N, C-alpha and C positions, 0 to 999 in steps of 0.2 A: 504494499500499500504506500501511495507517495506521501511524503512528509508535508505538512502544512506549515507554511511560514506566517507567523504572527510578528507584526511590527508594533512596538510599544513605545510610543513617544513620551517624551519627559513632560515637566512643567511648561505650560503655554503651547503645548503641541511643537510639531515640526513643519515649517512652512515649506512652499514651493522651493526647489533648489536644494533642499536638505537631503542628505543621502537616504534617509528613511523614506521620503516622499518618492524620490528616484526608484528606489528598490521596489516601493509598492506598485509602481507602474510597470516595472520590467520583470519581476519575478511572477510567473504563471500561478493564479490563484492565491496569491499573498493577501492576507486580511490584515486590516489596520484597526488597533483599539481607538474607539472614539469615545472620549469621556464627557461626561454632562458638563464638567466644571473644569476647565483648563487653568483658569487663574488662581483659585482656592482650593487645591487638591486637599481631598480627604481619603485617607487610607482605606477605609472600609468601602467607600463607593468604587475607588479606582481598582482595588484588589477584586472586588465582586465583577466588575465589568470585564476584566481581564481574565479571570477564571472562567466566566460564562463562555467567552469565546474559545477557551482553550478545550473546554468540555464539549462544546458544540462541534469541534473540528472533527473531520471523519477519519483522520488517522493520526499518526505521531505528530508532535508539534515541534518545530524549531523557533524560538524567540529571537528577534533582533530588537534589543532595547536600547534605549538612550536616556542617560541622566537619571531623572526620578523614575522613569520606566523600569530601569535595573532594579531599583529598591522595591517597586511595587511587585516585580517578578519574584524577588526573594521571599516576600510575604504570602505568596500563594499557599492556600491549604494543600494539604497532602494529596487529596484525590485529583486536584488539577496538576500539581507537579508531577504525579505519577504519568501523565500523558506527555510530558515534555521528553524529547530525545536530547536536546542540546539548547544552549542559550548563549548569544553574543551580547555581552554586557558592557556598553560602551560609555565611557566617562560617567561612572555612577555618581550620583548626587551625594551630599553630605547634608541630611535633613537636620542635624543638630546644629548647624551652623547658620541656617536660613529659618527664621520664625515661620515664614509662609508654608515651608515643607515639614514643620516640626511635628506633625500629625503621622508621619512616617517613621519617626524614632521611637524606640531604638531600633536600629538596623539589625536583622537577624545575623547572628555569627555562628551559623551552623552549616555543615557541609550540605551543599545542594545534591538531590538525589539524581543528578543527570551530569553530563559533561558540560562544561561551560568555560567560556573565554572571557577575561576582563581585559578591556583595552582602556589604558589611561594615558594621560598626558603628563609630562614633567611640568607644565605651567598652566594646568586647568585652573581657572579662577574659582571654580565652584567645589573642587574636591581635591586637597593635596595629594601628591602622588603617594605619599607613604600611607594615607589612609585607604587609597584605592588598592594598594598592595596588601594592606591587612585585610581588606574585604576578600581580595582574592585568596588570600591564604586560608581564611576561615571558611569561605565556600567551596575550597577544594578545586579552584578554578586554575587554568592556564592563565598566564599573566603576559600581556604584550604592552610594554612600555614604549610610548610614542615620545620623541623629543621635540618640545616645543610646538605641541599640535593644538594648543588651547582647549577648548571644550569639544572638539572633534565634530563641529557643526559647520554651518555654512559661514558663519562669521569668521571661522579660522580656515576657510579655504577648503572645507571637505564637503564638496557637493557630491558628484559621482565618485564615491570613495572606493576604488577597485580592490585595496587591500582589505577593507572592512568585508566587502562581498565575498573574496576569496576565504576569509575566515569563516563567514557564515556558511559557504558551501562545504567547508570541512566538517561541519556539524551534521551534514545530510548525507544519505545514501545515494543521491542522485544529482551530484554537482554538474554533470554535464548536460542537463536539461535547461540551465538557465543562461540567460545572455551574459556575456562577460567570461564566458568558459575559456576563451583564449588567453586572458589575462591568468587564470588560475593555471592552465598548463604552463605558461611560461614561467609563472613563480615556482611551480613544482620542480622545473628542470634547471633553475638557476642556483 
């Protein structure tokens, strides 16, 4: 059965040109989480919306989360987490440092029951690299440290982000089915 890709934006959503928006258009069958309130996020509502989408997916799920979407993913209940095959957790948020995100604290510090990759930047203004590394260790995730990549969003020059797409493809069983395959094959041979 084909893997379903679920795109999980962070606080205030991911606008046009953001890698999540571009991937949603490029990956066949990708679903995007749509929250009722992007400006004043509440953990219970955000996690319930994500859990519902995961549980309604026809097959195994791979998550592509950004910022607060990463933290929402780690709060999923066990029955939803059991459906996840892998998660790409990019530029995780630090809800303890921003009052508007505080409902997501404390961040779970338990191993995730699926393969995960945390991607963080050395100069992310919303989460220190040391904290992202601590999340990665606690969650049992692979860790990819990017140098001076900001919040890994459109503002830091990460629109059509081929490295991220290759990382996401590594979490599925059918990477050749997606656009961008040539980049992944090049990456694998270098």
